[in-house]
ZAMARGU-4260 file (C-alpha; in steps of 0.2 Angstrom, whole numbers, plus 5000, padded with zeros to 4 digits):
<rodrens>
0) 5113/4865/5007 | 5128/4869/4997 | 5129/4888/4990 | 5119/4895/5003 | 5122/4912/5007
5) 5112/4915/5023 | 5096/4913/5031 | 5089/4928/5038 | 5077/4929/5051 | 5068/4948/5053
10) 5058/4948/5069 | 5049/4961/5078 | 5031/4966/5085 | 5026/4949/5087 | 5029/4944/5068
15) 5043/4933/5060 | 5050/4934/5042 | 5061/4920/5040 | 5071/4922/5022 | 5081/4910/5011
20) 5095/4915/5000 | 5102/4900/4993 | 5113/4896/4977 | 5114/4914/4973 | 5093/4915/4968
25) 5083/4929/4975 | 5076/4929/4994 | 5063/4915/4995 | 5050/4916/5010 | 5052/4902/5023
30) 5040/4909/5036 | 5029/4926/5036 | 5018/4925/5051 | 5019/4922/5070 | 5032/4925/5080
35) 5043/4910/5081 | 5054/4916/5094 | 5074/4917/5094 | 5081/4902/5083 | 5100/4897/5081
40) 5107/4895/5063 | 5104/4875/5066 | 5085/4877/5070 | 5084/4890/5055 | 5093/4878/5044
45) 5081/4864/5051 | 5066/4875/5047 | 5071/4878/5029 | 5075/4860/5024 | 5057/4856/5033
50) 5047/4868/5023 | 5056/4866/5008 | 5045/4863/4991 | 5043/4847/4983 | 5050/4841/4968
55) 5037/4843/4956 | 5043/4837/4939 | 5039/4847/4922 | 5047/4860/4917 | 5061/4861/4931
60) 5068/4845/4940 | 5069/4846/4958 | 5061/4860/4971 | 5053/4875/4964 | 5057/4890/4974
65) 5046/4906/4972 | 5055/4921/4976 | 5049/4936/4983 | 5051/4942/4965 | 5045/4927/4955
70) 5054/4920/4941 | 5048/4910/4926 | 5069/4905/4926 | 5064/4894/4942 | 5048/4885/4934
75) 5036/4896/4943 | 5022/4898/4929 | 5012/4912/4938 | 5016/4930/4940 | 5034/4938/4937
80) 5041/4948/4950 | 5049/4959/4935 | 5042/4958/4918 | 5049/4968/4902 | 5058/4966/4887
85) 5071/4973/4874 | 5062/4973/4858 | 5055/4956/4861 | 5069/4948/4867 | 5073/4941/4884
90) 5056/4942/4893 | 5059/4933/4908 | 5073/4935/4920 | 5087/4925/4931 | 5093/4936/4944
95) 5110/4929/4953 | 5112/4937/4969 | 5130/4946/4971 | 5127/4955/4990 | 5116/4952/5005
100) 5117/4968/5018 | 5108/4964/5034 | 5107/4981/5045 | 5097/4990/5057 | 5085/5004/5051
105) 5079/5021/5059 | 5066/5022/5070 | 5049/5018/5067 | 5061/5003/5056 | 5068/4988/5066
110) 5079/4981/5053 | 5081/4977/5035 | 5088/4967/5022 | 5097/4975/5004 | 5098/4961/4991
115) 5111/4964/4975 | 5108/4954/4961 | 5111/4955/4943 | 5106/4945/4926 | 5118/4947/4914
120) 5109/4940/4899 | 5093/4953/4901 | 5107/4967/4905 | 5099/4970/4920 | 5103/4976/4940
125) 5093/4973/4955 | 5093/4981/4973 | 5079/4973/4982 | 5075/4981/4998 | 5065/4973/5013
130) 5062/4982/5028 | 5053/4977/5045 | 5045/4990/5058 | 5044/4988/5076 | 5026/4984/5075
135) 5030/4969/5064 | 5024/4978/5048 | 5034/4973/5032 | 5037/4983/5016 | 5047/4977/5001
140) 5052/4988/4984 | 5064/4985/4969 | 5075/4995/4959 | 5078/4988/4942 | 5093/4998/4932
145) 5097/4995/4914 | 5115/4991/4908 | 5114/4987/4890 | 5115/4999/4877 | 5098/4997/4869
150) 5081/5003/4878 | 5074/4988/4891 | 5054/4992/4891 | 5048/4987/4909 | 5031/4981/4911
155) 5029/4980/4930 | 5037/4976/4945 | 5027/4966/4958 | 5034/4959/4975 | 5025/4946/4982
160) 5024/4934/4997 | 5017/4917/5001 | 5005/4913/5012 | 5001/4895/5020 | 4989/4883/5013
165) 4977/4884/5028 | 4973/4904/5021 | 4959/4899/5010 | 4948/4914/5011 | 4951/4931/5002
170) 4944/4948/5008 | 4948/4963/4997 | 4936/4979/4993 | 4927/4987/4979 | 4914/5002/4979
175) 4908/5018/4971 | 4908/5036/4975 | 4899/5039/4991 | 4902/5021/4995 | 4921/5019/4995
180) 4929/5004/5003 | 4915/4990/5002 | 4921/4973/5009 | 4920/4958/4998 | 4924/4940/5002
185) 4928/4924/4992 | 4936/4906/4991 | 4956/4908/4988 | 4953/4895/4974 | 4967/4890/4962
190) 4970/4903/4949 | 4973/4920/4950 | 4962/4935/4957 | 4968/4951/4950 | 4962/4970/4955
195) 4970/4982/4944 | 4965/4999/4940 | 4970/5012/4926 | 4962/5027/4935 | 4977/5038/4939
200) 4974/5035/4957 | 4969/5021/4967 | 4951/5023/4964 | 4933/5022/4974 | 4933/5003/4970
205) 4953/5000/4974 | 4956/4983/4982 | 4963/4993/4996 | 4969/4979/5006 | 4970/4961/5000
210) 4969/4948/5014 | 4971/4930/5015 | 4965/4922/5030 | 4958/4906/5039 | 4940/4903/5035
215) 4928/4915/5042 | 4942/4925/5050 | 4936/4944/5058 | 4941/4956/5068 | 4946/4947/5082
220) 4948/4928/5076 | 4958/4918/5062 | 4974/4921/5055 | 4975/4934/5041 | 4990/4941/5030
225) 4986/4957/5019 | 4997/4966/5007 | 4993/4985/5000 | 5003/4994/4986 | 5008/5010/4994
230) 5007/5020/4978 | 4994/5034/4972 | 4993/5030/4954 | 4988/5016/4945 | 4988/5000/4956
235) 4989/4981/4954 | 4985/4969/4965 | 4982/4950/4965 | 4980/4933/4975 | 4987/4918/4964
240) 4986/4901/4970 | 4994/4886/4961 | 4990/4867/4962 | 5009/4866/4967 | 5004/4869/4984
245) 5009/4889/4984 | 4999/4903/4987 | 5004/4921/4985 | 4999/4938/4987 | 5006/4952/4977
250) 5004/4970/4975 | 5012/4986/4965 | 5011/4999/4954 | 5002/4995/4938 | 5012/5001/4922
255) 5005/5006/4905 | 5013/5000/4890 | 5029/5008/4887 | 5026/5021/4901 | 5044/5016/4909
260) 5057/5014/4895 | 5075/5012/4904 | 5091/5018/4893 | 5108/5014/4899 | 5110/5016/4916
265) 5092/5022/4920 | 5083/5014/4935 | 5066/5011/4940 | 5062/5010/4959 | 5045/5002/4963
270) 5034/5010/4976 | 5032/5000/4993 | 5022/4987/4996 | 5017/4984/5012 | 5013/4967/5021
275) 5004/4964/5038 | 5000/4948/5048 | 4988/4946/5063 | 4976/4935/5072 | 4961/4944/5066
280) 4960/4962/5055 | 4962/4973/5073 | 4978/4964/5077 | 4984/4966/5058 | 4976/4985/5056
285) 4986/4989/5073 | 5003/4986/5066 | 5000/4999/5051 | 4993/5012/5064 | 5006/5009/5076
290) 5020/5012/5062 | 5011/5028/5056 | 5011/5033/5074 | 5029/5031/5075 | 5035/5041/5063
295) 5044/5057/5066 | 5031/5067/5054 | 5017/5060/5061 | 5004/5073/5068 | 5008/5076/5087
300) 4995/5092/5091 | 4978/5089/5096 | 4968/5086/5079 | 4956/5102/5077 | 4937/5103/5074
305) 4935/5105/5057 | 4921/5117/5050 | 4921/5114/5031 | 4911/5127/5021 | 4906/5115/5004
310) 4889/5110/5010 | 4886/5125/5019 | 4888/5138/5004 | 4895/5126/4990 | 4900/5141/4977
315) 4889/5153/4984 | 4903/5165/4992 | 4899/5178/5000 | 4909/5188/5015 | 4893/5189/5025
320) 4887/5174/5023 | 4906/5166/5028 | 4909/5177/5043 | 4889/5170/5050 | 4896/5153/5047
325) 4912/5156/5056 | 4903/5165/5071 | 4891/5150/5072 | 4906/5137/5071 | 4914/5146/5084
330) 4900/5145/5095 | 4898/5126/5095 | 4916/5124/5098 | 4925/5122/5080 | 4945/5127/5080
335) 4949/5125/5061 | 4937/5135/5047 | 4941/5126/5028 | 4936/5136/5014 | 4930/5125/5001
340) 4928/5128/4982 | 4925/5144/4975 | 4935/5156/4981 | 4948/5161/4964 | 4946/5166/4948
345) 4930/5166/4939 | 4924/5150/4947 | 4905/5154/4952 | 4903/5134/4946 | 4913/5120/4943
350) 4915/5123/4922 | 4926/5139/4924 | 4942/5145/4933 | 4950/5129/4939 | 4969/5133/4939
355) 4969/5150/4940 | 4975/5151/4959 | 4973/5170/4963 | 4960/5175/4974 | 4942/5181/4965
360) 4942/5198/4967 | 4922/5200/4962 | 4919/5191/4977 | 4934/5196/4988 | 4939/5215/4983
365) 4951/5215/4999 | 4957/5198/4997 | 4955/5185/5009 | 4960/5195/5023 | 4943/5201/5030
370) 4938/5183/5032 | 4954/5177/5038 | 4955/5189/5051 | 4938/5187/5056 | 4940/5169/5057
375) 4956/5169/5067 | 4949/5183/5078 | 4936/5169/5084 | 4950/5158/5089 | 4951/5145/5074
380) 4964/5143/5061 | 4961/5144/5042 | 4961/5130/5028 | 4959/5133/5009 | 4951/5120/4996
385) 4963/5118/4981 | 4965/5106/4966 | 4982/5109/4958 | 4982/5093/4947 | 4968/5099/4937
390) 4961/5112/4926 | 4945/5117/4917 | 4947/5122/4898 | 4938/5138/4902 | 4952/5147/4913
395) 4965/5158/4910 | 4978/5146/4912 | 4970/5134/4900 | 4971/5147/4885 | 4987/5152/4889
400) 4995/5137/4888 | 4986/5123/4881 | 5002/5113/4878 | 5002/5109/4898 | 4987/5098/4897
405) 4987/5079/4898 | 4982/5073/4880 | 4977/5055/4872 | 4985/5047/4856 | 4989/5059/4842
410) 4986/5073/4854 | 4967/5071/4856 | 4960/5078/4872 | 4952/5066/4882 | 4932/5065/4885
415) 4928/5079/4897 | 4924/5074/4915 | 4919/5087/4928 | 4922/5102/4915 | 4940/5098/4918
420) 4956/5089/4911 | 4972/5085/4919 | 4987/5098/4921 | 5003/5088/4915 | 5013/5093/4931
425) 5028/5083/4922 | 5031/5096/4913 | 5042/5108/4921 | 5034/5124/4916 | 5017/5117/4922
430) 5025/5112/4938 | 5034/5128/4941 | 5019/5138/4937 | 5008/5130/4950 | 5021/5128/4963
435) 5023/5149/4961 | 5005/5152/4962 | 5002/5139/4977 | 5019/5145/4987 | 5013/5163/4984
440) 4996/5161/4992 | 5004/5151/5008 | 5015/5166/5009 | 5001/5180/5009 | 4989/5171/5020
445) 4992/5161/5037 | 4985/5145/5030 | 4986/5131/5040 | 4981/5116/5030 | 4977/5113/5011
450) 4962/5101/5006 | 4970/5095/4989 | 4957/5087/4979 | 4958/5076/4962 | 4941/5076/4955
455) 4944/5068/4938 | 4951/5051/4934 | 4966/5052/4923 | 4959/5039/4912 | 4966/5038/4893
460) 4978/5053/4895 | 4996/5054/4891 | 5011/5064/4890 | 5012/5076/4876 | 5018/5075/4862
465) 5018/5057/4862 | 5001/5052/4871 | 5013/5039/4881 | 5007/5033/4898 | 5007/5049/4910
470) 5002/5042/4927 | 5019/5036/4934 | 5026/5053/4929 | 5011/5062/4935 | 5011/5053/4953
475) 5030/5058/4956 | 5026/5075/4952 | 5010/5077/4963 | 5021/5072/4979 | 5035/5080/4974
480) 5024/5097/4973 | 5017/5093/4991 | 5034/5089/4997 | 5040/5106/4990 | 5027/5116/4998
485) 5028/5107/5016 | 5045/5111/5015 | 5043/5131/5011 | 5030/5130/5023 | 5035/5122/5040
490) 5019/5114/5048 | 5008/5115/5033 | 4995/5101/5033 | 4988/5094/5018 | 4972/5083/5016
495) 4969/5072/5003 | 4953/5071/4994 | 4948/5062/4975 | 4930/5066/4974 | 4929/5061/4992
500) 4940/5042/4996 | 4947/5040/4979 | 4965/5042/4984 | 4968/5035/5000 | 4984/5024/5002
505) 4999/5023/5013 | 5009/5031/4999 | 5000/5048/4998 | 5000/5045/5019 | 5018/5049/5018
510) 5014/5066/5010 | 4998/5072/5021 | 4991/5073/5037 | 4973/5067/5034 | 4961/5058/5021
515) 4944/5063/5017 | 4936/5046/5017 | 4921/5049/5007 | 4911/5064/4999 | 4897/5055/5007
520) 4892/5063/5025 | 4878/5051/5027 | 4882/5043/5045 | 4874/5028/5040 | 4884/5026/5025
525) 4900/5033/5035 | 4897/5018/5047 | 4903/5005/5035 | 4915/5019/5025 | 4924/5021/5041
530) 4927/5005/5048 | 4935/4999/5034 | 4945/5013/5030 | 4951/5013/5047 | 4959/4996/5044
535) 4974/5006/5038 | 4972/5023/5043 | 4970/5029/5061 | 4956/5039/5068 | 4967/5055/5069
540) 4969/5055/5050 | 4952/5050/5044 | 4940/5065/5042 | 4923/5063/5048 | 4910/5076/5048
545) 4893/5080/5054 | 4881/5083/5040 | 4865/5092/5040 | 4849/5084/5048 | 4846/5077/5029
550) 4863/5071/5022 | 4864/5079/5005 | 4873/5065/4996 | 4857/5053/5001 | 4843/5063/5005
555) 4842/5054/5022 | 4837/5061/5039 | 4846/5056/5053 | 4845/5062/5071 | 4860/5073/5077
560) 4865/5061/5090 | 4869/5049/5078 | 4878/5060/5067 | 4889/5066/5079 | 4892/5049/5088
565) 4898/5042/5070 | 4909/5058/5066 | 4917/5054/5083 | 4927/5039/5079 | 4939/5051/5067
570) 4946/5067/5064 | 4930/5075/5068 | 4921/5090/5060 | 4906/5098/5054 | 4900/5100/5037
575) 4883/5109/5039 | 4876/5126/5039 | 4876/5128/5057 | 4868/5145/5056 | 4853/5136/5051
580) 4851/5125/5066 | 4840/5131/5081 | 4845/5135/5098 | 4844/5116/5106 | 4854/5110/5091
585) 4868/5120/5092 | 4869/5118/5112 | 4869/5097/5107 | 4882/5100/5093 | 4891/5111/5106
590) 4890/5095/5117 | 4898/5083/5106 | 4911/5094/5101 | 4917/5097/5120 | 4917/5076/5122
595) 4927/5076/5106 | 4940/5087/5113 | 4939/5078/5131 | 4940/5061/5121 | 4952/5064/5107
600) 4970/5060/5117 | 4961/5042/5118 | 4953/5041/5101 | 4969/5047/5093 | 4981/5035/5100
605) 4973/5020/5107 | 4972/5002/5098 | 4954/5004/5086 | 4945/4988/5090 | 4930/4978/5083
610) 4919/4966/5090 | 4914/4952/5080 | 4895/4955/5082 | 4886/4941/5072 | 4871/4951/5070
615) 4873/4963/5053 | 4860/4975/5061 | 4872/4981/5074 | 4890/4984/5076 | 4902/4988/5091
620) 4916/4998/5089 | 4930/5008/5099 | 4947/5012/5105 | 4957/5005/5120 | 4973/5014/5128
625) 4988/5005/5123 | 4990/5001/5143 | 4974/4994/5144 | 4968/5008/5157 | 4952/5015/5148
630) 4941/5013/5133 | 4927/5021/5122 | 4915/5010/5113 | 4900/5015/5102 | 4886/5002/5100
635) 4877/5006/5084 | 4862/5000/5074 | 4860/5004/5055 | 4844/4991/5051 | 4829/4981/5060
640) 4837/4965/5067 | 4830/4948/5067 | 4834/4946/5084 | 4828/4954/5099 | 4834/4959/5111
645) 4853/4957/5106 | 4862/4943/5115 | 4877/4950/5126 | 4891/4956/5116 | 4911/4956/5120
650) 4919/4972/5124 | 4937/4968/5115 | 4954/4974/5119 | 4952/4977/5137 | 4966/4970/5149
655) 4961/4952/5157 | 4966/4954/5174 | 4959/4973/5178 | 4942/4976/5184 | 4934/4990/5175
660) 4918/4999/5176 | 4908/5001/5161 | 4894/5015/5159 | 4885/5026/5147 | 4895/5040/5139
665) 4891/5056/5131 | 4876/5068/5129 | 4865/5053/5124 | 4858/5047/5141 | 4840/5045/5140
670) 4844/5031/5128 | 4830/5036/5115 | 4826/5019/5105 | 4832/5009/5120 | 4823/4992/5125
675) 4818/5000/5142 | 4805/5009/5134 | 4797/4995/5129 | 4797/4985/5147 | 4813/4977/5144
680) 4825/4985/5156 | 4844/4982/5156 | 4849/4981/5174 | 4867/4987/5174 | 4862/5003/5165
685) 4847/5006/5177 | 4861/5004/5190 | 4873/5016/5183 | 4886/5004/5177 | 4893/4987/5178
690) 4909/4982/5187 | 4918/4968/5180 | 4934/4961/5178 | 4941/4963/5159 | 4940/4944/5157
695) 4923/4943/5159 | 4919/4958/5148 | 4930/4950/5135 | 4925/4933/5136 | 4906/4935/5141
700) 4902/4953/5137 | 4886/4964/5142 | 4870/4963/5136 | 4866/4979/5123 | 4851/4989/5122
705) 4839/4987/5107 | 4841/5004/5096 | 4830/5009/5082 | 4839/5009/5066 | 4852/5023/5063
710) 4855/5025/5082 | 4869/5023/5094 | 4876/5024/5112 | 4893/5026/5119 | 4901/5016/5133
715) 4914/5023/5143 | 4926/5010/5153 | 4937/5017/5167 | 4947/5006/5180 | 4935/5002/5194
720) 4939/5008/5214
</rodrens>
């Protein structure tokens, strides 16, 4: 082991990461996974010897160490951690470590490792950072600095982490608008499984979280490892398995050719790559949730019940109609009124006015004050829709500054999409113009939140005049714009929206306070969308709204109780023109709003759990308090089952040694659609509840009611006695 510069054991939250920095090489992962406990230096050395790669011959004699930035110079034939060239020369790297710094990090991080390295032949310096949160979540990033006198064309930086050979199954996500984050599984076979996106945002079909796990891993079982690129622009994720016995997961920013060109002493800093481990997906996701909640900037006040105007009025703005909607919203208990698209410029449809961030005087002759005053007098705060990154060609802004529009090669405009083009926020003039306009609005009106939309993919758009790839610079500019507005207006919240759920990632969540998971408000579709979005996003950051009786995105008619039960497990809101609801519907909706307000402290702080229900027609999900003192579950049916009645279902996450009472909760008390209507009673329901130890509820479970499709009931779990 001569030449070893150190073994480092990062350990927190039930997760161990053991790194070997040997012979001046970049860190090699000896172990990433379950907590190994306290290990002596001798034990760490023995561990490193015991799992060291075996000699395999060509092209490098001896063991093949694959670092967290894999290098071809070690003999690794797969993905390169750092890729680039100088006029075609030196396409590979061989970094030599010059210093390793181990230190504690500010909360919510526990500890970290910073590795400095250089490659004299390539003329590059490297600073590699590896951090572990108190929850066990890991993140990695690398800074590349060019030291030579010519230009280094950087093709990409892709941190990677190995997973054990027993992780033979892959899970990632795909989708489209109105059906974001749809899971897909496949064997982790030899070769490369890559998910890349050139959309200028993660996209509806983003891989989201690329997981490798033991065969059949589920919500509560099987070891699972996952990586996620914390980046809101073009992304790249891959799983790679070699016949040499090495399996890697990697994630990072996808750079277009020529997008990042480093001159002397210029640097590129990669976005953070996040990595989580758990026994089951709930465990892996909880590490992310707990880290997000521990951040100083995480929302602390109760999340307000939102009413958004889009599906109620679309572009048909009038003060009378909006004040009537506000009155109806206040009647059912809403706490925030968000004015969506159509309030500015000549914006009477989606073809004009985008980019002209001044109040439409033909619609609002006295500005927004009459509506704002009315809403605030009802006890609600006010939110506003904006889309700062885009512009309609038919707008005052585009006519005045055509040079601020992103163009393709030769200055050609990209094809129109949504009647809009992308505004070049990397241009200082365009950035300052948008900042001044939005800053003025926030200074004039008491706006509590901005719903920040992104309705067009960047596609081929490039930086004028060259047409060079724009996404890297554009994404940094957008995040800087958000941060500047939040710094100038303390307390301002921002919701990220991209035609729904097209920009949901841990990068954007460092600058925003809420994600709009999908433009689909169909509760049937939302059941799956919210389930998988919540793998990374806790419920208090996940916008979930009650739609109209017939969902406008699917034309599906759904019962009010079902729509509300689905929206309950999120940041609850209403996307329905409540003025059209009859008195009984308003009373029922008000009951659900009151239930959310009563339960939101639990919903927005507890551990998110899912049962592994073998019947695809049913789902059981819920939230359990971290101390195990209480829980709330939803039993949901979305299809006709081939089993009748359902077998007992385990209630996950409860404390084994506590005794609980389980009873129905919420407005659904008559159990519309339950098996009792057909002569199959549930004794524990008829008795008003069941009293059982958590161990029994978690291992044996309870018999669940038969439900018609698109029905749900709530189960409230409290201490017995």
